[in-house]
C-alpha positions as CSV (number, residue, x, y, z in Angstrom):
1,X,-2.7,76.5,148.1
2,X,0.5,76.5,146.3
3,X,2.2,73.2,145.7
4,X,4.9,72.7,147.7
5,X,6.4,69.4,146.3
6,X,6.7,71.0,142.8
7,X,9.8,73.4,144.2
8,X,11.6,70.2,143.9
9,X,11.4,70.0,140.5
10,X,12.0,73.6,139.4
11,X,15.6,73.4,139.6
12,X,16.2,69.8,140.4
13,X,18.8,69.0,143.0
14,X,16.8,65.6,144.0
15,X,19.4,63.1,143.1
16,X,23.7,63.6,143.5
17,X,23.3,64.6,139.8
18,X,22.0,68.0,141.1
19,X,21.1,68.2,137.2
20,X,19.0,71.9,137.8
21,X,16.3,71.0,134.8
22,X,13.3,72.8,135.3
23,X,11.2,69.7,135.6
24,X,8.1,71.6,136.2
25,X,8.4,73.2,132.9
26,X,8.1,69.4,131.3
27,X,11.7,69.6,130.5
28,X,13.0,66.6,131.8
29,X,16.0,66.1,133.8
30,X,19.3,63.5,133.5
31,X,17.0,61.0,134.6
32,X,14.8,61.3,131.6
33,X,11.6,62.8,133.4
34,X,9.6,65.7,133.9
35,X,7.3,65.8,137.4
36,X,5.2,63.0,136.3
37,X,5.0,59.6,138.0
38,X,5.3,57.5,135.4
39,X,4.9,53.7,135.7
40,X,5.3,51.2,133.0
41,X,3.9,48.0,134.7
42,X,2.5,46.7,138.5
43,X,2.4,43.2,139.4
44,X,2.6,40.5,141.7
45,X,6.7,39.3,141.7
46,X,7.7,36.0,143.2
47,X,11.4,36.2,142.0
48,X,12.1,38.8,145.2
49,X,13.9,37.8,148.5
50,X,11.7,35.2,150.6
51,X,11.9,37.4,153.4
52,X,9.5,39.9,150.6
53,X,7.5,37.3,148.5
54,X,6.6,35.0,151.6
55,X,3.5,33.7,151.1
56,X,1.6,35.7,148.4
57,X,4.2,37.6,146.2
58,X,5.8,41.4,146.2
59,X,3.2,44.0,144.8
60,X,5.7,45.2,142.4
61,X,5.4,48.4,140.6
62,X,8.1,49.4,137.9
63,X,8.6,53.6,137.7
64,X,9.8,54.9,134.7
65,X,13.1,56.6,134.7
66,X,16.2,56.3,136.5
67,X,19.3,58.5,138.1
68,X,22.1,56.2,137.1
69,X,23.0,54.5,133.7
70,X,23.9,51.2,133.7
71,X,25.4,49.4,131.2
72,X,24.0,46.1,131.4
73,X,20.7,47.1,132.8
74,X,17.9,44.7,132.4
75,X,14.9,47.3,132.5
76,X,16.7,49.7,130.4
77,X,13.6,50.2,128.3
78,X,11.7,51.6,131.5
79,X,14.8,53.3,133.1
80,X,16.5,54.6,130.1
81,X,14.2,54.7,127.0
82,X,11.1,56.0,128.7
83,X,8.8,53.0,128.4
84,X,5.8,53.9,130.9
85,X,2.9,56.7,131.4
86,X,2.1,58.7,133.9
87,X,-0.8,57.9,137.0
88,X,-2.2,60.1,138.8
89,X,-2.3,60.0,142.9
90,X,-5.8,57.8,142.6
91,X,-4.5,55.5,139.6
92,X,-1.7,54.9,141.9
93,X,-3.5,54.2,144.7
94,X,-6.0,52.0,143.2
95,X,-2.6,49.4,141.7
96,X,-1.9,49.5,145.6
97,X,-5.2,48.7,146.7
98,X,-5.9,46.3,144.6
99,X,-2.5,44.3,144.4
100,X,-2.8,44.2,148.3
101,X,-6.8,43.0,147.8
102,X,-5.0,39.9,145.6
103,X,-2.7,39.1,148.4
104,X,0.4,40.8,147.7
105,X,2.9,41.0,151.1
106,X,4.1,44.8,150.2
107,X,4.0,47.4,147.6
108,X,7.6,47.4,146.0
109,X,8.4,50.6,144.5
110,X,11.1,50.0,142.2
111,X,13.7,52.6,141.3
112,X,11.8,55.8,142.7
113,X,14.4,57.5,143.4
114,X,13.8,60.7,140.8
115,X,10.4,61.4,142.3
116,X,10.9,61.3,145.4
117,X,8.7,64.8,146.8
118,X,5.5,63.5,144.7
119,X,5.7,60.0,145.0
120,X,5.9,60.4,148.9
121,X,2.6,62.4,148.3
122,X,0.7,59.1,146.6
123,X,2.0,57.1,149.5
124,X,0.6,58.5,152.2
125,X,-2.5,59.2,150.0
126,X,-2.4,55.4,149.3
127,X,-2.2,55.1,152.8
128,X,-4.6,57.1,153.9
129,X,-6.7,55.2,151.6
130,X,-6.8,51.8,153.0
131,X,-3.4,50.7,152.3
132,X,-2.0,48.7,155.1
133,X,1.0,46.4,154.1
134,X,4.5,47.7,154.1
135,X,6.2,49.7,151.4
136,X,9.3,48.6,150.6
137,X,11.7,50.9,148.6
138,X,13.5,49.1,145.4
139,X,16.9,51.5,144.9
140,X,20.1,52.1,143.6
141,X,20.8,53.7,146.6
142,X,22.2,56.7,144.3
143,X,20.1,59.4,146.7
144,X,20.4,62.2,149.1
145,X,19.8,61.5,152.5
146,X,17.2,64.6,152.4
147,X,15.4,63.1,149.6
148,X,15.2,59.8,152.0
149,X,13.8,61.6,154.8
150,X,10.9,62.7,153.1
151,X,10.1,58.7,152.8
152,X,10.2,58.1,156.5
153,X,7.1,58.2,157.9
154,X,5.9,55.6,155.1
155,X,8.6,53.2,153.6
156,X,9.4,50.7,156.2
157,X,11.6,48.1,154.8
158,X,13.9,49.2,152.2
159,X,15.8,47.0,149.3
160,X,19.0,49.1,148.5
161,X,21.9,48.1,145.9
162,X,25.2,48.3,147.1
163,X,26.7,47.6,143.7
164,X,30.3,48.1,143.7
165,X,33.6,50.5,146.0
166,X,35.1,51.3,142.9
167,X,34.9,54.9,141.8
168,X,36.4,54.1,138.5
169,X,34.3,51.0,137.6
170,X,31.3,52.7,138.8
171,X,31.9,55.8,136.4
172,X,32.6,53.2,133.6
173,X,29.3,51.2,134.3
174,X,27.0,53.5,135.8
175,X,28.5,57.4,134.8
176,X,28.6,57.9,138.0
177,X,31.7,57.9,139.8
178,X,30.8,59.1,143.3
179,X,28.8,56.1,143.5
180,X,30.2,54.5,146.2
181,X,30.3,57.2,148.7
182,X,26.5,58.6,147.9
183,X,25.6,54.4,147.9
184,X,27.3,54.3,151.2
185,X,25.9,57.5,153.0
186,X,22.0,55.9,151.7
187,X,22.7,52.1,153.2
188,X,24.0,53.8,156.7
189,X,21.3,56.0,156.8
190,X,18.7,52.9,156.1
191,X,20.3,50.9,158.6
192,X,20.5,53.4,161.3
193,X,16.4,54.2,160.9
194,X,15.1,51.2,160.3
195,X,16.4,48.3,162.9
196,X,15.3,44.5,161.5
197,X,11.9,43.5,162.6
198,X,11.2,39.9,160.7
199,X,8.4,38.1,161.7
200,X,6.8,34.5,161.6
201,X,3.6,34.7,159.0
202,X,1.4,31.3,158.4
203,X,-0.8,30.9,155.9
204,X,-2.7,27.2,155.6
205,X,-0.2,25.9,158.2
206,X,2.9,26.9,156.5
207,X,4.9,29.2,158.2
208,X,7.3,31.6,156.4
209,X,9.6,34.6,158.1
210,X,8.2,38.0,156.5
211,X,10.4,41.3,156.9
212,X,7.9,43.9,158.3
213,X,10.6,46.6,158.5
214,X,14.3,46.5,158.2
215,X,17.0,46.7,155.3
216,X,18.1,43.7,152.7
217,X,21.0,45.0,151.0
218,X,21.7,43.8,148.0
219,X,24.7,43.3,145.7
220,X,25.2,41.7,141.8
221,X,28.0,39.9,141.5
222,X,29.8,40.8,138.1
223,X,31.5,38.2,135.8
224,X,35.3,38.8,136.2
225,X,35.5,40.9,138.8
226,X,35.5,38.9,142.0
227,X,37.6,41.9,144.2
228,X,34.8,44.2,144.0
229,X,32.7,41.7,145.5
230,X,35.2,40.7,148.2
231,X,35.7,44.6,148.7
232,X,32.1,44.9,149.4
233,X,31.5,42.2,151.3
234,X,34.2,43.0,154.0
235,X,32.6,46.7,154.0
236,X,28.8,44.7,154.6
237,X,30.7,42.6,157.3
238,X,32.2,45.5,158.9
239,X,28.9,47.9,158.6
240,X,26.1,45.7,158.4
241,X,26.6,42.5,159.6
242,X,23.5,41.6,162.6
243,X,22.2,45.4,161.5
244,X,20.5,44.0,157.5
245,X,19.8,41.2,155.6
246,X,22.3,40.6,152.5
247,X,21.4,39.6,149.4
248,X,24.4,38.3,147.0
249,X,23.1,37.5,143.8
250,X,25.0,35.6,141.1
251,X,22.4,36.2,138.3
252,X,24.1,38.4,135.8
253,X,23.0,38.1,132.4
254,X,24.0,39.8,129.1
255,X,21.1,42.0,128.0
256,X,20.0,41.6,124.2
257,X,19.4,45.2,123.7
258,X,17.4,46.9,121.2
259,X,18.5,50.2,120.7
260,X,20.5,52.3,117.7
261,X,24.2,51.1,116.9
262,X,25.7,54.2,118.6
263,X,23.9,53.5,122.1
264,X,25.1,50.0,121.1
265,X,28.6,51.4,120.7
266,X,28.7,53.3,124.1
267,X,27.5,49.8,125.9
268,X,30.1,47.9,125.0
269,X,32.4,49.9,125.5
270,X,30.9,50.5,129.1
271,X,30.8,46.9,129.2
272,X,34.5,45.8,128.6
273,X,35.3,46.5,132.1
274,X,33.6,43.3,133.2
275,X,33.3,40.1,131.2
276,X,29.9,40.5,129.8
277,X,28.6,36.7,130.3
278,X,26.5,34.3,132.7
279,X,28.9,33.7,136.3
280,X,30.7,30.6,135.8
281,X,31.0,27.5,138.1
282,X,34.7,28.4,139.3
283,X,33.6,31.8,140.1
284,X,30.5,30.4,141.9
285,X,32.8,28.4,144.6
286,X,34.9,31.0,144.9
287,X,31.8,32.9,146.2
288,X,30.4,30.5,148.4
289,X,34.4,30.2,149.9
290,X,34.1,33.7,150.6
291,X,30.7,33.6,152.5
292,X,31.5,31.0,154.7
293,X,35.0,33.1,155.2
294,X,33.0,36.1,156.4
295,X,30.0,34.3,158.1
296,X,27.0,36.6,157.7
297,X,24.4,36.3,160.2
298,X,21.6,36.7,157.8
299,X,22.6,36.2,154.0
300,X,20.6,34.9,151.1
301,X,22.9,33.4,147.9
302,X,21.4,32.6,144.9
303,X,21.5,29.2,143.5
304,X,23.7,29.5,140.1
305,X,21.7,28.7,136.4
306,X,22.2,29.5,133.5
307,X,18.5,29.8,132.4
308,X,18.4,33.6,131.4
309,X,13.9,33.3,130.3
310,X,13.6,35.6,133.3
311,X,15.0,38.4,131.1
312,X,12.0,41.1,131.2
313,X,10.6,42.4,127.8
314,X,8.5,45.8,129.0
315,X,7.0,45.9,125.7
316,X,4.8,42.9,126.8
317,X,1.7,42.9,128.9
318,X,3.2,40.1,130.4
319,X,7.3,41.3,131.3
320,X,8.3,38.6,132.6
321,X,8.2,34.3,133.0
322,X,4.4,33.5,134.2
323,X,6.0,31.4,137.4
324,X,7.8,34.4,138.2
325,X,5.0,37.2,137.9
326,X,1.0,37.9,137.6
327,X,0.8,41.4,135.9
328,X,-2.0,43.5,137.0
329,X,-1.5,46.7,135.1
330,X,0.5,47.5,132.2
331,X,1.5,51.2,130.7
332,X,-0.3,50.9,127.5
333,X,-3.3,49.0,128.5
334,X,-4.5,50.1,132.3
335,X,-5.9,47.1,134.1
336,X,-5.5,43.2,132.9
337,X,-8.4,40.6,132.6
338,X,-10.6,41.4,135.6
339,X,-9.5,44.1,136.3
340,X,-9.3,46.3,133.0
341,X,-12.5,47.6,133.9
342,X,-11.3,49.9,136.4
343,X,-8.5,51.1,134.1
344,X,-10.4,54.5,133.4
345,X,-9.6,55.4,137.0
């Protein structure tokens, strides 16, 4: 039988860049990837929104490659430097099942926009093999609607970014001046197709809310660019309030990039569009005033912190702090600890 999915990779137009690469011929597209599904890390993650982590944590899988080139990306080792290895459908299913058995509330799929056709097959296979918890699509929102349609029968929880509505800033920071238009369309599609379904889950007498279906729209405040956040919240108030959950993040942290000087210089030039530093107390107060003024139906906002220990290093089998995540699988070793015997699945 012919591999119908492979046709999506012959002259790739999966993401808005439509780079035309023959990824079946093992040539990488703009995303840096061929047709393989490559993964860097799988873990129980406790640093996501409460509706996602709930009691047991989010079963998070980090994919290699990305359709954007965010100058400040904390996951640059896997999104831009190619860290990770290919997994079969069977190994992917095993990862999902073991996360589920460990108490994961969902399978959180981080940055898979460039491999949607193949990954959609993997998700269906894992569901048929016994994965019952929700799939969460954790995305930059730089993706085509026709690709999102391929996920419609599997993904129920959507975690899209809405990074900026400024074409100029998107071109400088992400290498994608069309990002605002693309992301707006993607987020609106998610809201239209997946109404919010939040239920109470009780464990050992403790009640917590869990999202079974719906959209959590994330926006990261960029230091020195208050107007970008004000514009984004205005758009969200008009288009998403009462239809989706808003997650406003203040965790911007300068990343100690480990790369050649040529790449570092390009980053420095891009990052000159913002103030590459932690968010300060004055900005935090201004953001809180803005939140109060808009009075969103359901919004999360992070407490301000100067702790940078959460920054990941995907060279380590535990990329995060122990309080933030419990690793299960790493690209260099396969399954870790008691699950290591399954590494050759």
